[in-house]
VOVEXDREN-931489 format. One line per field, with one value per residue (C-alpha): residue number from 1; residue in three letters; x, y, z. Coordinates in steps of 0.02 Angstrom, whole numbers, plus 32768, in hexadecimal, padded with zeros to 4 digits. Each point is the difference from the previous one (the first is absolute). Layout:
<atoms>
num (NUM  ...)
residu (ALA  ...)
east (X  ...)
north (Y  ...)
up (Z  ...)
</atoms>
This chain:
<atoms>
num (1  2  3  4  5  6  7  8  9  10  11  12  13  14  15  16  17  18  19  20  21  22  23  24  25  26  27  28  29  30  31  32  33  34  35  36  37  38  39  40  41  42  43  44  45  46  47  48  49  50  51  52  53  54  55  56  57  58  59  60  61  62  63  64  65  66  67  68  69  70  71  72  73  74  75  76  77  78  79  80  81  82  83  84  85  86  87  88  89  90  91  92  93  94  95  96  97  98  99  100  101  102  103  104  105  106  107  108  109  110  111  112  113  114  115  116  117  118  119  120  121  122  123  124  125  126  127  128  129  130  131  132  133  134  135  136  137  138  139  140  141  142  143  144  145  146  147  148  149  150  151  152  153  154  155  156  157  158  159  160  161  162  163)
residu (UNK  UNK  UNK  UNK  UNK  UNK  UNK  UNK  UNK  UNK  UNK  UNK  UNK  UNK  UNK  UNK  UNK  UNK  UNK  UNK  UNK  UNK  UNK  UNK  UNK  UNK  UNK  UNK  UNK  UNK  UNK  UNK  UNK  UNK  UNK  UNK  UNK  UNK  UNK  UNK  UNK  UNK  UNK  UNK  UNK  UNK  UNK  UNK  UNK  UNK  UNK  UNK  UNK  UNK  UNK  UNK  UNK  UNK  UNK  UNK  UNK  UNK  UNK  UNK  UNK  UNK  UNK  UNK  UNK  UNK  UNK  UNK  UNK  UNK  UNK  UNK  UNK  UNK  UNK  UNK  UNK  UNK  UNK  UNK  UNK  UNK  UNK  UNK  UNK  UNK  UNK  UNK  UNK  UNK  UNK  UNK  UNK  UNK  UNK  UNK  UNK  UNK  UNK  UNK  UNK  UNK  UNK  UNK  UNK  UNK  UNK  UNK  UNK  UNK  UNK  UNK  UNK  UNK  UNK  UNK  UNK  UNK  UNK  UNK  UNK  UNK  UNK  UNK  UNK  UNK  UNK  UNK  UNK  UNK  UNK  UNK  UNK  UNK  UNK  UNK  UNK  UNK  UNK  UNK  UNK  UNK  UNK  UNK  UNK  UNK  UNK  UNK  UNK  UNK  UNK  UNK  UNK  UNK  UNK  UNK  UNK  UNK  UNK)
east (A71F  80B7  803E  806E  80AC  8039  8075  7F71  7F94  808D  7FEE  808A  806E  804D  809C  7FEA  7F6D  7FFC  7F7D  7FB9  7FD9  7F4E  8037  7FD7  807C  8058  8068  804A  7FB2  808F  7F9B  8013  801B  8038  7F7A  8081  807E  800B  802A  80A4  7FB8  7F7F  807C  802D  80BA  803C  7F7A  7FFD  7F66  7FD3  7F67  7FE5  7F8C  7F5E  7FA1  802D  7F83  7F83  800D  8043  80B3  800F  80A4  8055  7FBC  803A  80AD  800B  7FC7  807B  8088  7FCD  7F89  7F62  7F6B  8005  7F5E  7F8C  8000  80BD  8055  8000  7F45  7FEE  802F  7FB5  7F5A  7FAD  7FA9  7F99  8093  8095  807A  8020  7FE5  8011  7FEA  8020  809A  8003  8073  806D  808A  808C  8091  8093  8078  7FA0  7FFF  80BB  801F  7F99  805A  80AB  7FCB  7FC9  80A5  8064  7F9D  8011  80BC  8013  7F9E  8060  80A5  7FCC  7FD4  80A7  805F  8032  7FAB  7FDE  7F4D  7FA5  7F51  7FC2  7F6E  8016  8053  8073  80BA  808F  806B  8076  7FC0  7F65  7F6C  7FD2  7F5B  7FEA  807D  7FCB  8070  7FC8  8091  8022  7FCC  80B6  802A  7FEE  7F53  7FF6  7FCA)
north (718C  7FFD  7FA5  805E  7FB7  7FC9  8096  8079  7FC3  7FEE  8087  807F  7FC1  8074  7FE1  7F6A  7FB8  7F5C  7FA0  7F64  7F63  803B  80AA  8063  807C  7FC1  8061  7FE4  804F  805F  803A  7F59  800C  7F67  7FDF  7FA2  808D  8041  80BB  8028  8098  7F91  7F7C  800B  8001  7F5B  7F98  7F9D  7FDC  7F6D  7FBC  7F4B  7F7B  7FED  7F95  7F84  7FE9  8063  7F84  803D  7FCC  8004  7F9D  808A  8086  7F9D  7FEC  80BB  802B  7F81  8064  80A6  8043  8058  8046  80B7  8042  8069  8083  801A  8085  7F86  7FE7  80AF  7FC7  7F51  8032  7FD0  7F58  7F9A  7F87  800B  7FFE  804B  7F83  8012  7F6C  7F79  8058  8053  808F  7FD1  8054  7FCB  804F  8028  7F9B  7F5E  8021  8025  7F60  7F9B  8050  7FDA  7F4C  7FEF  804C  7F88  7F67  8036  8019  7F55  7FAA  805B  7FD4  7F4A  7FFD  804B  7F7E  806E  7F94  7F4B  802B  7FF9  803C  7FD5  7F90  7F47  7FA7  808F  7FF4  807C  7FE1  8095  8079  7F9A  7FBE  7F50  7FA4  7F52  8010  80AD  8093  80B4  8075  80A2  809D  802B  7F50  7FAE  7FD3  7F49  7FD5)
up (5102  802F  809A  8079  801A  80AB  800C  7FDA  8091  807E  8086  801B  8090  8080  8065  8074  7F9E  7F9F  7FA0  804F  7F9A  7FEB  7FBE  809D  8048  809D  807E  80AD  8099  8050  8096  805A  80BA  8061  8085  8068  8009  80B2  7FF9  8058  805A  8058  803A  80B7  8029  8049  7FA7  7F5D  7F99  7F92  7FA6  8033  7FBA  8062  7F83  7F79  7F72  806A  8090  80A8  8024  80BF  7FFF  7F9D  8075  8099  7FB2  7FE1  80B0  8049  7FA7  804B  7F7C  803D  7FA2  7FD3  8047  7F92  808A  7FEC  7F95  7F6D  8011  7FB8  7F51  8002  804C  80A2  7FFC  8078  800D  8076  7F6F  7F54  7F74  7F43  7F8B  8082  8047  80AA  8032  8095  8063  8073  805B  7F8E  806F  7FDD  7F44  8000  8062  7F82  7F6B  804C  8020  7F49  7FC3  806C  7FC4  7F4B  8014  8052  7F76  7F77  8053  800A  7F47  7FD1  8065  8092  8082  8024  8033  7F5A  8032  7F50  7FD1  8021  7F6F  7FCF  801E  7FFA  7F65  8003  7F7E  7FDB  805E  7FC9  800F  7FB9  7F73  7FBF  8025  801B  7FDA  8059  7FA4  7FDB  7FC5  7F56  7FC2  7FCC  7F4E)
</atoms>
């Protein structure tokens, strides 16, 4: 009785298929749809949408929800236009995998984004020596092109890499 060689028993592979370690044929599923994608045609003008954390390790996180609501975010109700695609539930909000869909006025989101841009610019400027306000973690000092912490230097990306 002759033994078949490995090549003889290997299945014929089509485009996009590979063999797994166990010899089974593997392929990617290209029909993936992002459950968190909010369709543009269902978004109301003047509003922004975001999925925010409601639970952490399956435990409720009320502090996070309060923080979001303090910043203008509100639950998207299942009875709204978006409820059509996420399904009506017995809850007052739309939740998937511990995240809840929330909305807020576009003006508040633009204000928050501009504040983040300004803070980022200020911190970057401080790191590059353009400001005396260094807004960097305690223990770091401005050293021109380097940032030094306890004798070790971290060089800028465009600077030399130490040996």
